[in-house]
C-alpha positions in Angstrom: 10.0 -12.7 2.7 6.4 -13.7 1.9 5.0 -12.0 -1.2 1.8 -10.2 -1.3 0.0 -12.9 -3.3 0.5 -15.5 -0.6 -2.0 -13.8 1.8 -4.8 -14.4 -0.7 -3.9 -18.0 -1.7 -6.4 -19.9 0.5 -9.2 -17.4 -0.4 -8.5 -17.8 -4.1 -8.5 -21.6 -3.9 -11.9 -21.4 -2.3 -13.1 -19.0 -5.1 -11.8 -21.3 -7.8 -13.6 -24.2 -6.2 -16.9 -22.3 -6.0 -16.6 -21.4 -9.6 -15.9 -25.0 -10.3 -19.1 -26.1 -8.6 -21.1 -23.7 -10.8 -19.3 -25.1 -13.9 -20.2 -28.7 -12.8 -23.8 -27.9 -12.4 -24.0 -26.8 -16.0 -21.7 -29.7 -17.1 -24.4 -32.1 -16.1 -27.1 -30.5 -18.2 -27.8 -30.4 -22.0 -25.9 -27.0 -22.4 -25.4 -25.1 -25.6 -22.7 -22.8 -26.8 -21.9 -19.9 -29.2 -18.8 -18.9 -31.1 -16.9 -15.8 -30.1 -15.2 -13.4 -32.6 -11.9 -15.3 -32.2 -13.6 -18.5 -33.2 -13.4 -19.9 -29.7 -16.6 -21.4 -28.0 -18.5 -19.7 -25.1 -20.9 -21.5 -22.8 -23.1 -20.7 -19.9 -20.4 -22.2 -17.7 -17.8 -19.6 -18.8 -20.2 -16.8 -17.8 -21.3 -18.4 -14.5 -17.7 -18.9 -13.4 -16.7 -15.4 -14.6 -19.5 -13.8 -12.6 -18.6 -15.7 -9.4 -14.8 -15.1 -9.6 -15.1 -11.4 -10.4 -17.6 -10.8 -7.6 -15.6 -12.7 -5.0 -12.3 -11.0 -6.0 -13.9 -7.6 -5.8 -15.0 -8.5 -2.3 -11.6 -9.8 -1.4 -9.6 -6.9 -2.9 -11.8 -4.0 -3.9 -8.7 -1.9 -5.0 -7.2 -4.5 -7.3 -8.7 -4.6 -10.9 -9.7 -7.8 -12.5 -9.1 -8.9 -16.1 -11.0 -12.0 -17.3 -11.2 -13.7 -20.7 -14.9 -12.8 -20.5 -14.5 -9.2 -19.4 -16.0 -6.4 -21.4 -13.4 -4.5 -23.4 -11.1 -2.5 -21.1 -9.4 0.7 -22.3 -5.8 -0.3 -23.3 -4.2 2.7 -21.8 -6.0 2.1 -18.5 -5.0 -1.6 -18.5 -1.4 -0.8 -19.2 -1.3 1.5 -16.2 -2.1 -1.3 -13.9 0.8 -2.3 -11.7 -1.1 -5.2 -10.1 -4.3 -7.0 -11.2 -6.1 -10.3 -11.2 -5.9 -12.2 -14.4 -8.4 -15.0 -14.8 -9.7 -17.6 -17.3 -13.0 -18.7 -15.7 -13.1 -21.9 -17.9 -9.8 -22.8 -19.6 -10.4 -25.5 -22.1 -14.0 -24.8 -23.2 -13.5 -27.2 -26.1 -12.7 -30.0 -23.6 -15.7 -29.0 -21.6 -17.8 -29.4 -24.8 -16.2 -32.8 -25.4 -17.0 -33.7 -21.8 -13.5 -35.2 -21.3 -12.9 -33.4 -18.0 -9.7 -31.7 -19.0 -10.7 -28.1 -18.3 -9.7 -25.8 -15.5 -10.4 -22.6 -13.6 -7.3 -20.3 -13.7 -6.8 -17.4 -11.3 -3.5 -15.4 -11.1 -2.3 -12.3 -9.3 0.0 -10.3 -11.6 2.3 -7.7 -10.2 5.0 -5.7 -12.1 4.3 -7.9 -15.2 4.9 -11.2 -13.3 2.5 -13.8 -12.1 3.2 -13.9 -8.3 0.3 -16.2 -7.3 -1.6 -18.8 -9.3 -4.4 -21.3 -8.7 -5.4 -23.9 -11.3 -8.4 -26.0 -10.4 -9.8 -28.9 -12.4 -13.5 -29.4 -11.3 -14.0 -32.9 -12.6 -11.0 -34.5 -10.9 -11.0 -32.1 -7.9 -7.3 -31.5 -8.6 -5.8 -28.1 -7.5 -2.4 -26.8 -8.4 -1.3 -23.6 -6.6 1.8 -21.5 -5.9 2.9 -18.2 -4.6 6.2 -16.6 -5.5 8.9 -17.8 -3.2 6.7 -20.3 -1.4 7.0 -23.4 -3.6 4.4 -25.2 -5.8 1.8 -27.7 -4.6 -1.0 -29.9 -5.7 -3.9 -31.4 -3.9 -6.6 -33.9 -5.0 -9.9 -33.2 -3.2 -9.2 -33.2 0.5 -6.2 -35.5 0.3 -2.9 -34.4 1.7 -1.1 -31.6 0.0 2.0 -32.5 -2.1 4.9 -30.2 -3.0 5.7 -30.6 -6.7 8.9 -30.2 -8.6 10.0 -30.4 -12.3 12.0 -33.4 -13.5 15.6 -33.6 -14.5 16.1 -33.6 -18.3 17.2 -36.8 -20.0 17.5 -36.2 -23.7 17.1 -39.9 -24.4 13.8 -40.0 -22.6 11.9 -36.8 -23.4 8.3 -36.5 -22.6 6.3 -33.8 -24.4 2.9 -32.5 -23.4 0.7 -31.6 -26.3 -2.7 -30.0 -26.8 -5.8 -32.3 -26.9 -7.5 -29.9 -29.4 -4.7 -28.1 -31.2 -2.0 -29.9 -33.2 -0.4 -28.3 -36.3 2.5 -28.7 -38.7 4.9 -26.8 -36.5 4.2 -29.1 -33.5 4.7 -32.2 -35.7 7.9 -30.8 -37.0 9.1 -30.1 -33.5 8.4 -33.7 -32.5 10.2 -35.1 -35.5 13.2 -32.8 -34.9 13.5 -33.9 -31.3 13.5 -37.5 -32.4 16.0 -36.9 -35.2 18.5 -35.0 -32.9 18.2 -37.2 -29.9 17.9 -40.5 -31.8 15.1 -41.4 -29.4 11.3 -41.2 -30.0 9.8 -38.8 -27.4 6.7 -39.8 -25.5 3.7 -37.6 -26.2 1.0 -36.9 -23.6 -2.1 -35.1 -24.9 -4.1 -32.9 -22.4 -6.5 -30.0 -22.5 -6.2 -26.6 -20.9 -3.4 -25.4 -18.6 -3.1 -29.0 -17.2 -0.3 -29.4 -19.7 1.8 -26.7 -18.0 1.0 -28.2 -14.6 2.0 -31.6 -15.9 5.5 -30.1 -16.6 5.5 -28.5 -13.1 4.8 -31.8 -11.4 7.5 -33.7 -13.3 5.2 -35.6 -15.7 6.7 -34.0 -18.9 9.8 -32.1 -19.9 8.2 -29.5 -22.2 4.9 -28.2 -23.5 5.6 -26.4 -26.8 2.8 -24.1 -27.8 3.4 -22.9 -31.3 0.0 -21.3 -31.9 -2.1 -18.5 -30.4 -2.9 -18.3 -26.7 -3.8 -15.4 -24.4 -2.2 -14.2 -21.2 -5.1 -15.5 -19.1 -4.3 -19.0 -20.5 -0.9 -19.1 -19.0 -0.6 -16.8 -16.0 -1.8 -19.0 -13.2 0.0 -22.1 -14.3 3.1 -20.0 -15.0 3.6 -19.2 -11.3 3.1 -22.9 -10.5 5.7 -23.9 -13.0 8.2 -21.3 -11.9 7.8 -22.3 -8.3 8.3 -26.0 -9.3 11.6 -25.1 -10.9 10.7 -24.5 -14.6 9.5 -21.5 -16.6 7.6 -20.5 -19.7 9.8 -18.9 -22.3 9.4 -17.6 -25.8 11.4 -18.7 -28.9 14.2 -16.5 -27.8 14.4 -18.1 -24.3 12.9 -14.9 -22.7 10.4 -15.5 -19.8 6.8 -14.6 -20.7 5.6 -11.4 -19.0 2.2 -9.9 -18.6 0.4 -6.7 -19.5 3.3 -4.9 -21.1 1.9 -4.5 -24.6 -1.4 -3.5 -26.3 -2.2 -7.1 -27.3 -3.0 -9.8 -24.8 -1.8 -12.5 -27.1 1.2 -14.6 -26.0 4.1 -15.3 -28.3 4.8 -18.9 -29.2 6.3 -20.5 -26.1 7.8 -23.5 -24.3 6.7 -24.4 -20.9 9.9 -26.1 -19.8 11.0 -28.1 -16.8 14.7 -27.2 -17.5 15.2 -23.5 -17.8 18.5 -23.8 -19.6 17.3 -26.1 -22.4 17.0 -24.3 -25.7 13.9 -25.9 -27.1 13.7 -23.4 -30.0 16.7 -25.2 -31.5 14.3 -28.0 -32.4 12.1 -25.8 -34.5 
């Protein structure tokens, strides 16, 4: 049975690419930025991508509300009443955008009954798109090249590859790395990336786990979460419970593990 998100998949890929074009126009200029109240940066590109995505989604599905990282404050009671909504991060990895390293993405997810049922992650610099719809598998495409179905890798505790943040590394993460090495008696490989490309790296079999032991928001994970689930993995909290969406007043995620192997208890390494 085809889920309701699948019917919008091609349109949402096109919307993400249109937003990516707007981002790249600004990327090539001498742009500035400001700091938001949560100490994260904001650029013209965030706003330009937000405006395009919100307008296009309203045209595509006038009856489905949209929640963006750059949205004005929405009444919590109203938001919690939504059974289905679009959840977007117009420019995930603004710090990477500012560093001009190319590791930023456009994230668009359709959330229904607290689960991400369709997700698109588009990296404008590389032209790489990851996408998935619940029950339909996970895929990636570079530019106009042929589409590839992606799958998570099988876990080998003697050869663990860990995805880590390009801009965020703290004591908890270092402790996790050390603990993995101590328990497995093998030094794990570390791949540093920005944005939700880390979750997608796990989805395509390039890493075993991405531990995020610091603050993130629901729009940071929702799109890539669907991709990872359809590739065979999941995003779970420290109690091995799958992350869910829009079921509490705060939009902050708990600490989590984006894991290729659902049964692996990564929290044991904390």
